[in-house]
N, C-alpha and C positions, 0 to 999 in steps of 0.2 A: 352676274355673280351672286351667289347666295352666301349669307353670313350666319354665323351661330354664336350665341353666348350660352355657355354651360353654367348652370347655377347648382352648386353642390353643398354637401355637408360632410366632407371626406372623413371617414367611412370607406370600408373595404370595397363594397360594390361600387361606390363612387369612383374609387381608384381605378376600377375596371372601366368605368364609363369614360374617365379622363384619357386613358390609354386608347380606347376605341375611338374617341373623338379626335385624337391627334393624328390617327392614320387616315381619316376620311379625306377624300378629294372633292366630294360634291359640295362641301361647305368650307368657308374660310373661318376659322375659330378666331373671333375677335378678343375674346378674354374669358376669364372664369371668375364667377362671383362665389363667395363662400359665406355660410351662416353657421350658427349653432346647429346641432341636430345629432349626429352620431357621437359628438364630442363637443366640448365648449369651442367657442369661436377661435380663440388663440391656437388651439390645437388643430382645428380643421383648416385654418389659414396655413399653418406650418406644414401640415401633411400635404397639402396641395402644392406649395412651392417645392417641397422635398421631392415629390414625385415628378414634377416638370423638370427639375434639375437632373434627376436620376435618368430620365429618358431623353436628356439632351435638348430640352425646350425651355430653357430659362427665359427666353424672350416673350413667352406668352404671359400677359399681365394677369394679376390676381387682385380682386378688389374685396375688402371686407364688408360683410353685411350685418344682419341682425344677430344680437347675442342672446336674445330671449324671445318667446312668443309675444304676441300682441297683449296677451293677458296672462298673468301667472308666471311661473318659473319652469325651468327645465331641469330635471334630475337625470343622472346617469349611473348605470350599474355595470357597464363594461361587457355585458352580454353581446355576443356576436362580433363586436368590433374592437373590444378592449377599451380600457380606460382612456387611451389616447387616440382612439379612432383608427389606430394602425397596428392592431394586434399586440399592443404593448411593446412594440419594437422601437418606438421613438421617444416614449416618456414625455416628460414636462419640456415644453419649448423653452429654449434660451431666450433672453430678452431681445436679441437681435432677429429672432425667428418670428416674433409676434407682429401683428399689423402695425405699420408705422403710424404714429400720430398724424392727424390732419391728412391722411391719405384720402383720395377720392373714394366715396362709398359705393357700394354695389348699386343702389338706387339711382345715384347720379350717373354712373357709367351706363346703366341700361337705358335710362332716359335719353342721354345723349346719342346712344346708338340708334334708338328708335327714330329720333329726329333726323339722323343722317341717312339710315338705310330703309326705314319704313317696312314696306311689304316684303322686302328681300331679307328680312331679319327673322330668324327663328330663335326663340328662347326655350332651351331645354332645362327643366328643373328636376333634380333627383333628391331633393331634400324638403324640409318644411317649406310652406308657401308664404312665409312671413314677409320676405323681401318683396315679393310680387304684390301681396296685399298693401304694403306700404307704398309701392309705386302707384298702385290703383287709386289710393286715397289721395295722392298728390297730383297725379296726371291721368285722370280717367279717359279722356278722349284720346290721348297719345297712346295708351296701352292698347286700345282697340285698333290702332293703326299698325300693330305688329302683323307680320306675315302669319306666324302661327306660334302657339305656345304648346309644348308638349311636356307633360308632367308624368314622372313616375309616382303614382299614388292611387290609393283606393282599392276596394274589394267589392265589386258590384254583385257578383254571382257566387262568391266563394267566401270561406272564413277569413278572418283578418289574421294578422301576425302581431298586432299590439294588444288586441283583445279578441275574443271570439268574433267580433263584427267589424273591427277597425284595423286599417293598415297604418303603419307607423308614421309616415310622412303626414298624412291627413290628421291623425290623432295629435301629433306634436303641436299643432296650432289649429284648433278647430275654428276659431274666429276668423283666422286668415283664410283657411280652406273654404269656409262658407262664403266669404267675401269674393274670392276668386271664382268659385263655381257658379255663382249667381250673377257675375259681371257681364255675361254675354261676350266673352273673349273667344277668339278663334282657338279653342282649347281642345287638346286630345289627352285623354287619360290612359296611361299604360300601367295597369294595376296588377294585382296578384292573380287576377283571372288568367293572365298570360305569363307572367314572369316565373310562376311556379312550374310552368311547362317547359322551361329552358334551363337545364341543370349542367353544372360544371363538375367534373369528376376528379378524383385523386390522380388518375392515370394522365389526365390532360395537363394538370399543372406541373407534373414532373418534367414534361417536355420543356417548360420555361427554365427550370433549374439546370437542365442539360445544355442550355444555349451558351453557357459561360459568360453571360453579361451580368453587370451588377443589378440592372433592372429586372431581368428574368429571375435571378435569384431572390430579390426582395419581394417580387410579386408572388413567387412560389411560397415564401414564408408567410405572407399576408393570408394567402388562400388556404394554406395548412391550418392555420388558426380558425379561419372561417368555416372550413369543412369540419373540424372538430366540434365547433359549436353547433353546426347543423346535425352532426351525429348525436350530440347531447339532447337537442331539443326536438329534432325531427328524425328519429332513427329510421323511419319508414321511407325517407327519401334517399335516393342513391346519388346524392351530390348536393350542391348549393345552388340556389336560385340566382339567375343573372338579372336581378332586378333593374339596376340603373343602366347598363349598356343597352337594354332593350329600348329605353327612351331615346337614346341617341339613334338607334336603328330605325325608329319610327320616323325620325326626320330624314334619314338617308335612303331608306328603302321601305316606304309605307305599304308596298304591295305585299309584303309578307304577312300583313295583319288583316283580320276580318273585324270591322268596326260597326257599331250602331250608334245613332244619335240619341241623346237623352238631354232633358232639362234636369239638372242635379242640384242637390243641396247636401248639407251635412248636419247631422244631429249634434247638437253643441252641449247637451247636458243629459243626465240620467244614465241608465244602464247601458244604452246603445250609443253613448258619445263616441264620435268619430266615425260613425257609420255613414257611408254615402248612399243616397237613396233618391228616387225620382222627386222632383220638386212640383208638387201638385199646384202650388201657388204661382208658378212662373207664367209670364205672358207668352203663351205658346205660339202666338202669331207675330210677336215683335222682338224676340230675343233669340240670339244664336244658340244652337244646342252644342253640347259637348260631345265630341266623338269618343266612345269608349272601346277599347280593344277587348274583344271577347275570345278570339282565337289567334293563334300564330302558327306559322309554318316553322316549327322549332328546328327541324333538320336544316332548312335553308339558313336560318339565323346562326345555328351553331357552326355551320361551315364557313360563313363569312366571319364570324367572331374568331374562331380559331386561326384562320389565315391572318386576320388583322393583328391579333395579339402577337403572333409569331414575327410578324413584320415589325411592329412597333418595339416589342421587348428585345428583339434581335438587333436593334439599333439602326434600322433602315429608314424609319420615318423622318 
């Protein structure tokens, strides 16, 4: 049996990744961890629980993680995801929707899961790498006992989306990203190099609205906001990028990707802060390389994604 933990910062494309992960049969989803990212922690936690309840999976546990980067603070402007991370559909979380006090943390949950499942465990991250960096700092040897880590992050051969050179998840916490990329983990990066090649269109989300389910209607509303933001910022694209679901796909069907190995690091200051680049200082004979996805069979992925979303949002998962 293979096991998965999904680490998110929910976020509209995280919402797609959650739905896609719920429908997978090749992995058992152990739980979801959440951090700051597309919105503050109390909102990303609420968003995640709301989506699980909406899709009929309240039993999936959700564990709160980091509320800020390792260094500095995180600011929010509402672009692409709304001020609540959910297209401004959910607003401020009620007190009972926030993470309970004294709840098990994401770091504790991931550590316990590694201890129990080891090489059979895959960690998929679709937000900042803060929680993973904290885990590395506390339990470095156990982290290397993971089966694999798949992270949506980076832009190696293409422009960024948080700056001309940086992808948003990497730039959100450059200290954490540097620690993770240089740690020698069994790491795969699914970055903008491939995620901008898989686009969701207006016509496709309308089929979700026509399902007549609460989940289908809500996801259609989420993606309507997201597509409008893409039209505003990237009018030359004919849809919105499926960033985070592709990270889940890399765990379930890696054969659709073309990957190359690199020793990587992150620029942590100056005008190119957040840029991932080859690490010329790495021990090339003694540390594991990061696999970077550079091509994807977008037709194959879109076919699988469309089928899975219809299955999950239609209430069959």
